[in-house]
LUMLUMVEX-756497 format. One record per residue (C-alpha): residue in three letters; residue number from 1; x, y, z. Coordinates in steps of 0.25 Angstrom, whole numbers, padded with zeros to 4 digits. Example, Ala and Ser with C-alpha at 12.3 -4.5 7.8 and 13.67 -1.06 7.14 Angstrom:
BEGIN
@code->ALA pos->1 x->0049 y->-0018 z->0031
@code->SER pos->2 x->0055 y->-0004 z->0029
END
This chain:
BEGIN
@code->UNK pos->1 x->0052 y->-0466 z->-0199
@code->UNK pos->2 x->0061 y->-0478 z->-0207
@code->UNK pos->3 x->0075 y->-0473 z->-0208
@code->UNK pos->4 x->0085 y->-0476 z->-0220
@code->UNK pos->5 x->0094 y->-0486 z->-0217
@code->UNK pos->6 x->0106 y->-0477 z->-0224
@code->UNK pos->7 x->0103 y->-0467 z->-0211
@code->UNK pos->8 x->0109 y->-0476 z->-0202
@code->UNK pos->9 x->0122 y->-0478 z->-0211
@code->UNK pos->10 x->0124 y->-0464 z->-0211
@code->UNK pos->11 x->0124 y->-0464 z->-0196
@code->UNK pos->12 x->0135 y->-0474 z->-0195
@code->UNK pos->13 x->0141 y->-0468 z->-0206
@code->UNK pos->14 x->0141 y->-0480 z->-0214
@code->UNK pos->15 x->0134 y->-0473 z->-0226
@code->UNK pos->16 x->0146 y->-0467 z->-0229
@code->UNK pos->17 x->0155 y->-0476 z->-0227
@code->UNK pos->18 x->0147 y->-0486 z->-0237
@code->UNK pos->19 x->0146 y->-0473 z->-0246
@code->UNK pos->20 x->0161 y->-0471 z->-0249
@code->UNK pos->21 x->0162 y->-0486 z->-0250
@code->UNK pos->22 x->0153 y->-0488 z->-0259
@code->UNK pos->23 x->0162 y->-0476 z->-0267
@code->UNK pos->24 x->0173 y->-0482 z->-0267
@code->UNK pos->25 x->0168 y->-0494 z->-0275
@code->UNK pos->26 x->0165 y->-0486 z->-0288
@code->UNK pos->27 x->0182 y->-0486 z->-0289
@code->UNK pos->28 x->0180 y->-0501 z->-0293
@code->UNK pos->29 x->0166 y->-0503 z->-0294
@code->UNK pos->30 x->0158 y->-0516 z->-0292
@code->UNK pos->31 x->0145 y->-0510 z->-0286
@code->UNK pos->32 x->0137 y->-0517 z->-0294
@code->UNK pos->33 x->0134 y->-0530 z->-0301
@code->UNK pos->34 x->0143 y->-0526 z->-0314
@code->UNK pos->35 x->0157 y->-0524 z->-0307
@code->UNK pos->36 x->0161 y->-0515 z->-0316
@code->UNK pos->37 x->0176 y->-0513 z->-0304
@code->UNK pos->38 x->0176 y->-0497 z->-0313
@code->UNK pos->39 x->0181 y->-0485 z->-0305
@code->UNK pos->40 x->0168 y->-0477 z->-0305
@code->UNK pos->41 x->0175 y->-0468 z->-0296
@code->UNK pos->42 x->0186 y->-0465 z->-0308
@code->UNK pos->43 x->0176 y->-0464 z->-0319
@code->UNK pos->44 x->0176 y->-0480 z->-0323
@code->UNK pos->45 x->0160 y->-0483 z->-0327
@code->UNK pos->46 x->0157 y->-0496 z->-0327
@code->UNK pos->47 x->0143 y->-0504 z->-0331
@code->UNK pos->48 x->0135 y->-0491 z->-0324
@code->UNK pos->49 x->0141 y->-0481 z->-0332
@code->UNK pos->50 x->0143 y->-0472 z->-0318
@code->UNK pos->51 x->0154 y->-0467 z->-0309
@code->UNK pos->52 x->0154 y->-0461 z->-0298
@code->UNK pos->53 x->0143 y->-0452 z->-0298
@code->UNK pos->54 x->0129 y->-0457 z->-0299
@code->UNK pos->55 x->0120 y->-0451 z->-0312
@code->UNK pos->56 x->0105 y->-0448 z->-0308
@code->UNK pos->57 x->0096 y->-0447 z->-0317
@code->UNK pos->58 x->0085 y->-0441 z->-0308
@code->UNK pos->59 x->0081 y->-0440 z->-0293
@code->UNK pos->60 x->0065 y->-0438 z->-0290
@code->UNK pos->61 x->0055 y->-0443 z->-0280
@code->UNK pos->62 x->0050 y->-0454 z->-0289
@code->UNK pos->63 x->0034 y->-0458 z->-0289
@code->UNK pos->64 x->0036 y->-0471 z->-0298
@code->UNK pos->65 x->0042 y->-0481 z->-0289
@code->UNK pos->66 x->0035 y->-0491 z->-0281
@code->UNK pos->67 x->0025 y->-0483 z->-0271
@code->UNK pos->68 x->0033 y->-0488 z->-0259
@code->UNK pos->69 x->0044 y->-0478 z->-0262
@code->UNK pos->70 x->0037 y->-0467 z->-0270
@code->UNK pos->71 x->0024 y->-0465 z->-0258
@code->UNK pos->72 x->0020 y->-0449 z->-0258
@code->UNK pos->73 x->0037 y->-0444 z->-0259
@code->UNK pos->74 x->0042 y->-0454 z->-0271
@code->UNK pos->75 x->0055 y->-0460 z->-0272
@code->UNK pos->76 x->0067 y->-0452 z->-0270
@code->UNK pos->77 x->0072 y->-0457 z->-0286
@code->UNK pos->78 x->0086 y->-0456 z->-0291
@code->UNK pos->79 x->0087 y->-0461 z->-0304
@code->UNK pos->80 x->0103 y->-0466 z->-0306
@code->UNK pos->81 x->0108 y->-0467 z->-0321
@code->UNK pos->82 x->0115 y->-0480 z->-0325
@code->UNK pos->83 x->0112 y->-0491 z->-0320
@code->UNK pos->84 x->0120 y->-0506 z->-0318
@code->UNK pos->85 x->0109 y->-0514 z->-0329
@code->UNK pos->86 x->0107 y->-0511 z->-0343
@code->UNK pos->87 x->0093 y->-0517 z->-0343
@code->UNK pos->88 x->0087 y->-0516 z->-0358
@code->UNK pos->89 x->0074 y->-0512 z->-0355
@code->UNK pos->90 x->0078 y->-0500 z->-0345
@code->UNK pos->91 x->0066 y->-0489 z->-0345
@code->UNK pos->92 x->0078 y->-0478 z->-0339
@code->UNK pos->93 x->0090 y->-0482 z->-0350
@code->UNK pos->94 x->0092 y->-0468 z->-0350
@code->UNK pos->95 x->0095 y->-0467 z->-0337
@code->UNK pos->96 x->0101 y->-0484 z->-0335
@code->UNK pos->97 x->0109 y->-0482 z->-0347
@code->UNK pos->98 x->0111 y->-0469 z->-0352
@code->UNK pos->99 x->0113 y->-0462 z->-0339
@code->UNK pos->100 x->0106 y->-0451 z->-0342
@code->UNK pos->101 x->0105 y->-0440 z->-0328
@code->UNK pos->102 x->0117 y->-0433 z->-0319
@code->UNK pos->103 x->0130 y->-0437 z->-0314
@code->UNK pos->104 x->0128 y->-0434 z->-0298
@code->UNK pos->105 x->0136 y->-0433 z->-0286
@code->UNK pos->106 x->0133 y->-0441 z->-0273
@code->UNK pos->107 x->0129 y->-0428 z->-0266
@code->UNK pos->108 x->0121 y->-0424 z->-0277
@code->UNK pos->109 x->0114 y->-0436 z->-0278
@code->UNK pos->110 x->0112 y->-0435 z->-0261
@code->UNK pos->111 x->0105 y->-0421 z->-0264
@code->UNK pos->112 x->0094 y->-0429 z->-0273
@code->UNK pos->113 x->0092 y->-0437 z->-0263
@code->UNK pos->114 x->0090 y->-0426 z->-0251
@code->UNK pos->115 x->0081 y->-0420 z->-0262
@code->UNK pos->116 x->0071 y->-0431 z->-0264
@code->UNK pos->117 x->0071 y->-0435 z->-0251
@code->UNK pos->118 x->0068 y->-0419 z->-0248
@code->UNK pos->119 x->0057 y->-0419 z->-0260
@code->UNK pos->120 x->0050 y->-0432 z->-0250
@code->UNK pos->121 x->0054 y->-0443 z->-0256
@code->UNK pos->122 x->0053 y->-0457 z->-0249
@code->UNK pos->123 x->0067 y->-0463 z->-0253
@code->UNK pos->124 x->0079 y->-0462 z->-0263
@code->UNK pos->125 x->0077 y->-0471 z->-0272
@code->UNK pos->126 x->0091 y->-0473 z->-0282
@code->UNK pos->127 x->0086 y->-0479 z->-0294
@code->UNK pos->128 x->0099 y->-0488 z->-0301
@code->UNK pos->129 x->0110 y->-0486 z->-0291
@code->UNK pos->130 x->0116 y->-0501 z->-0292
@code->UNK pos->131 x->0127 y->-0492 z->-0297
@code->UNK pos->132 x->0128 y->-0480 z->-0289
@code->UNK pos->133 x->0128 y->-0486 z->-0276
@code->UNK pos->134 x->0139 y->-0478 z->-0269
@code->UNK pos->135 x->0135 y->-0467 z->-0277
@code->UNK pos->136 x->0122 y->-0468 z->-0269
@code->UNK pos->137 x->0126 y->-0471 z->-0256
@code->UNK pos->138 x->0134 y->-0458 z->-0256
@code->UNK pos->139 x->0123 y->-0449 z->-0257
@code->UNK pos->140 x->0114 y->-0458 z->-0250
@code->UNK pos->141 x->0125 y->-0456 z->-0237
@code->UNK pos->142 x->0125 y->-0441 z->-0241
@code->UNK pos->143 x->0109 y->-0439 z->-0241
@code->UNK pos->144 x->0109 y->-0448 z->-0231
@code->UNK pos->145 x->0117 y->-0436 z->-0222
@code->UNK pos->146 x->0110 y->-0424 z->-0227
@code->UNK pos->147 x->0096 y->-0430 z->-0221
@code->UNK pos->148 x->0092 y->-0441 z->-0233
@code->UNK pos->149 x->0082 y->-0449 z->-0225
@code->UNK pos->150 x->0074 y->-0457 z->-0235
@code->UNK pos->151 x->0077 y->-0471 z->-0240
@code->UNK pos->152 x->0084 y->-0477 z->-0252
@code->UNK pos->153 x->0080 y->-0485 z->-0262
@code->UNK pos->154 x->0092 y->-0493 z->-0270
@code->UNK pos->155 x->0083 y->-0495 z->-0283
@code->UNK pos->156 x->0092 y->-0504 z->-0292
@code->UNK pos->157 x->0091 y->-0513 z->-0303
@code->UNK pos->158 x->0094 y->-0525 z->-0296
@code->UNK pos->159 x->0108 y->-0527 z->-0301
@code->UNK pos->160 x->0114 y->-0523 z->-0288
@code->UNK pos->161 x->0128 y->-0529 z->-0282
@code->UNK pos->162 x->0126 y->-0536 z->-0268
@code->UNK pos->163 x->0138 y->-0530 z->-0261
@code->UNK pos->164 x->0133 y->-0516 z->-0265
@code->UNK pos->165 x->0118 y->-0518 z->-0259
@code->UNK pos->166 x->0126 y->-0522 z->-0249
@code->UNK pos->167 x->0133 y->-0509 z->-0246
@code->UNK pos->168 x->0119 y->-0502 z->-0248
@code->UNK pos->169 x->0114 y->-0510 z->-0236
@code->UNK pos->170 x->0108 y->-0499 z->-0226
@code->UNK pos->171 x->0108 y->-0489 z->-0237
@code->UNK pos->172 x->0098 y->-0493 z->-0244
@code->UNK pos->173 x->0082 y->-0493 z->-0239
@code->UNK pos->174 x->0075 y->-0500 z->-0250
@code->UNK pos->175 x->0080 y->-0508 z->-0262
@code->UNK pos->176 x->0073 y->-0508 z->-0275
@code->UNK pos->177 x->0080 y->-0517 z->-0285
@code->UNK pos->178 x->0073 y->-0521 z->-0298
@code->UNK pos->179 x->0074 y->-0537 z->-0301
@code->UNK pos->180 x->0077 y->-0535 z->-0314
@code->UNK pos->181 x->0078 y->-0550 z->-0320
@code->UNK pos->182 x->0078 y->-0565 z->-0314
@code->UNK pos->183 x->0089 y->-0570 z->-0326
@code->UNK pos->184 x->0103 y->-0566 z->-0327
@code->UNK pos->185 x->0101 y->-0569 z->-0340
@code->UNK pos->186 x->0088 y->-0562 z->-0343
@code->UNK pos->187 x->0096 y->-0548 z->-0336
@code->UNK pos->188 x->0109 y->-0548 z->-0343
@code->UNK pos->189 x->0100 y->-0547 z->-0356
@code->UNK pos->190 x->0092 y->-0535 z->-0351
@code->UNK pos->191 x->0098 y->-0530 z->-0342
@code->UNK pos->192 x->0112 y->-0532 z->-0347
@code->UNK pos->193 x->0119 y->-0537 z->-0332
@code->UNK pos->194 x->0123 y->-0552 z->-0327
@code->UNK pos->195 x->0118 y->-0558 z->-0316
@code->UNK pos->196 x->0107 y->-0549 z->-0315
@code->UNK pos->197 x->0095 y->-0558 z->-0309
@code->UNK pos->198 x->0107 y->-0565 z->-0297
@code->UNK pos->199 x->0110 y->-0550 z->-0294
@code->UNK pos->200 x->0098 y->-0544 z->-0293
@code->UNK pos->201 x->0094 y->-0555 z->-0284
@code->UNK pos->202 x->0105 y->-0555 z->-0275
@code->UNK pos->203 x->0104 y->-0540 z->-0275
@code->UNK pos->204 x->0088 y->-0540 z->-0270
@code->UNK pos->205 x->0091 y->-0551 z->-0260
@code->UNK pos->206 x->0103 y->-0541 z->-0253
@code->UNK pos->207 x->0093 y->-0530 z->-0256
@code->UNK pos->208 x->0081 y->-0537 z->-0246
@code->UNK pos->209 x->0092 y->-0540 z->-0236
@code->UNK pos->210 x->0096 y->-0527 z->-0234
@code->UNK pos->211 x->0081 y->-0520 z->-0234
@code->UNK pos->212 x->0071 y->-0532 z->-0234
@code->UNK pos->213 x->0057 y->-0529 z->-0240
@code->UNK pos->214 x->0052 y->-0517 z->-0240
@code->UNK pos->215 x->0047 y->-0509 z->-0229
@code->UNK pos->216 x->0037 y->-0496 z->-0229
@code->UNK pos->217 x->0035 y->-0486 z->-0221
@code->UNK pos->218 x->0021 y->-0482 z->-0216
@code->UNK pos->219 x->0019 y->-0475 z->-0229
@code->UNK pos->220 x->0020 y->-0486 z->-0237
@code->UNK pos->221 x->0034 y->-0480 z->-0242
@code->UNK pos->222 x->0046 y->-0490 z->-0242
@code->UNK pos->223 x->0059 y->-0488 z->-0234
@code->UNK pos->224 x->0065 y->-0500 z->-0234
@code->UNK pos->225 x->0068 y->-0514 z->-0241
@code->UNK pos->226 x->0067 y->-0519 z->-0255
@code->UNK pos->227 x->0059 y->-0517 z->-0267
@code->UNK pos->228 x->0059 y->-0524 z->-0280
@code->UNK pos->229 x->0055 y->-0522 z->-0293
@code->UNK pos->230 x->0054 y->-0531 z->-0305
@code->UNK pos->231 x->0049 y->-0526 z->-0320
@code->UNK pos->232 x->0043 y->-0536 z->-0326
@code->UNK pos->233 x->0047 y->-0539 z->-0340
@code->UNK pos->234 x->0041 y->-0545 z->-0353
@code->UNK pos->235 x->0042 y->-0562 z->-0354
@code->UNK pos->236 x->0046 y->-0563 z->-0340
@code->UNK pos->237 x->0062 y->-0558 z->-0344
@code->UNK pos->238 x->0063 y->-0556 z->-0331
@code->UNK pos->239 x->0059 y->-0568 z->-0323
@code->UNK pos->240 x->0050 y->-0561 z->-0314
@code->UNK pos->241 x->0043 y->-0573 z->-0306
@code->UNK pos->242 x->0058 y->-0577 z->-0305
@code->UNK pos->243 x->0062 y->-0564 z->-0298
@code->UNK pos->244 x->0050 y->-0562 z->-0290
@code->UNK pos->245 x->0053 y->-0578 z->-0285
@code->UNK pos->246 x->0066 y->-0575 z->-0281
@code->UNK pos->247 x->0062 y->-0560 z->-0274
@code->UNK pos->248 x->0050 y->-0567 z->-0268
@code->UNK pos->249 x->0061 y->-0580 z->-0263
@code->UNK pos->250 x->0072 y->-0574 z->-0261
@code->UNK pos->251 x->0069 y->-0560 z->-0256
@code->UNK pos->252 x->0056 y->-0559 z->-0251
@code->UNK pos->253 x->0042 y->-0562 z->-0254
@code->UNK pos->254 x->0040 y->-0548 z->-0247
@code->UNK pos->255 x->0048 y->-0539 z->-0256
@code->UNK pos->256 x->0044 y->-0530 z->-0262
@code->UNK pos->257 x->0043 y->-0532 z->-0279
@code->UNK pos->258 x->0037 y->-0522 z->-0289
@code->UNK pos->259 x->0035 y->-0531 z->-0301
@code->UNK pos->260 x->0034 y->-0519 z->-0313
@code->UNK pos->261 x->0027 y->-0521 z->-0326
@code->UNK pos->262 x->0033 y->-0507 z->-0331
@code->UNK pos->263 x->0042 y->-0512 z->-0343
@code->UNK pos->264 x->0043 y->-0507 z->-0355
@code->UNK pos->265 x->0052 y->-0509 z->-0367
@code->UNK pos->266 x->0062 y->-0497 z->-0362
@code->UNK pos->267 x->0079 y->-0496 z->-0369
@code->UNK pos->268 x->0081 y->-0508 z->-0377
@code->UNK pos->269 x->0071 y->-0517 z->-0374
@code->UNK pos->270 x->0066 y->-0517 z->-0386
@code->UNK pos->271 x->0078 y->-0523 z->-0393
@code->UNK pos->272 x->0073 y->-0535 z->-0384
@code->UNK pos->273 x->0059 y->-0542 z->-0390
@code->UNK pos->274 x->0057 y->-0547 z->-0375
@code->UNK pos->275 x->0056 y->-0533 z->-0368
@code->UNK pos->276 x->0051 y->-0527 z->-0379
@code->UNK pos->277 x->0036 y->-0524 z->-0375
@code->UNK pos->278 x->0029 y->-0523 z->-0360
@code->UNK pos->279 x->0026 y->-0534 z->-0350
@code->UNK pos->280 x->0012 y->-0537 z->-0352
@code->UNK pos->281 x->0001 y->-0540 z->-0342
@code->UNK pos->282 x->0001 y->-0552 z->-0341
@code->UNK pos->283 x->0016 y->-0554 z->-0338
@code->UNK pos->284 x->0015 y->-0542 z->-0326
@code->UNK pos->285 x->0003 y->-0550 z->-0320
@code->UNK pos->286 x->0013 y->-0563 z->-0321
@code->UNK pos->287 x->0024 y->-0555 z->-0314
@code->UNK pos->288 x->0014 y->-0552 z->-0302
@code->UNK pos->289 x->0009 y->-0565 z->-0301
@code->UNK pos->290 x->0024 y->-0571 z->-0302
@code->UNK pos->291 x->0025 y->-0562 z->-0289
@code->UNK pos->292 x->0014 y->-0568 z->-0281
@code->UNK pos->293 x->0019 y->-0583 z->-0285
@code->UNK pos->294 x->0034 y->-0577 z->-0279
@code->UNK pos->295 x->0026 y->-0576 z->-0267
@code->UNK pos->296 x->0030 y->-0561 z->-0266
@code->UNK pos->297 x->0020 y->-0553 z->-0258
@code->UNK pos->298 x->0025 y->-0539 z->-0261
@code->UNK pos->299 x->0025 y->-0536 z->-0275
@code->UNK pos->300 x->0019 y->-0523 z->-0284
@code->UNK pos->301 x->0016 y->-0521 z->-0297
@code->UNK pos->302 x->0019 y->-0505 z->-0297
@code->UNK pos->303 x->0021 y->-0500 z->-0311
END
């Protein structure tokens, strides 16, 4: 049996130590690339609008994720509200921008995790965790002490700070970042953040250093490694071929990459002529051809 890495840290006391360290960092928050430096423990909010408690919009066994996460029992998905990106085409803007959901303590979050494990989920899948890493780790520590034994999935938008990711080494088993844009200029226009391409590239490198290529158990369920998602956009706005070449050359040609075709105009996309339509079959075909040309050997195309 493949045991999650956080269990070793639980035994040594390192998990609790890191949890305390990260929680103290909320007093001068520089956890993500925005570097807001606000005191979230005293009611000061920065870009993410989140204080010391997470806001959870939902927690459930999810069967719409990648098959390697879903298996028979589903992925135990916990959706955090708010986000450290402002994607103009966000398909979940009610959650990411408006913050729909319920404030939840770390203890309550741990209970949710245990319920998902007891329901037969294969993993705990934290969606949009970049701005709530301390609270996430505090909940993992509490849940592990109560018997949590399934892998942790860090499912982010890719705008993650390497220094923060290093604190997650041995805690997160599966990293699943988006790699949305290659160009920093395009990302600033459509995501509302600076240096996305550079930051996401460095983040993925660090994630891969920690956990490597995706490993599956005898049932085909992921238990460790990196899974990258890339959403193909109209007019090649994301510079898909450049992203895929970067992954193949700078990470590994055996990196698991999900090349997604389900873009549709949402949120503020109608304000941008180039984002008003879905992608064409030929655009998606070109993306798959780009993956082959880049030398990627483990790309998939799940909707």
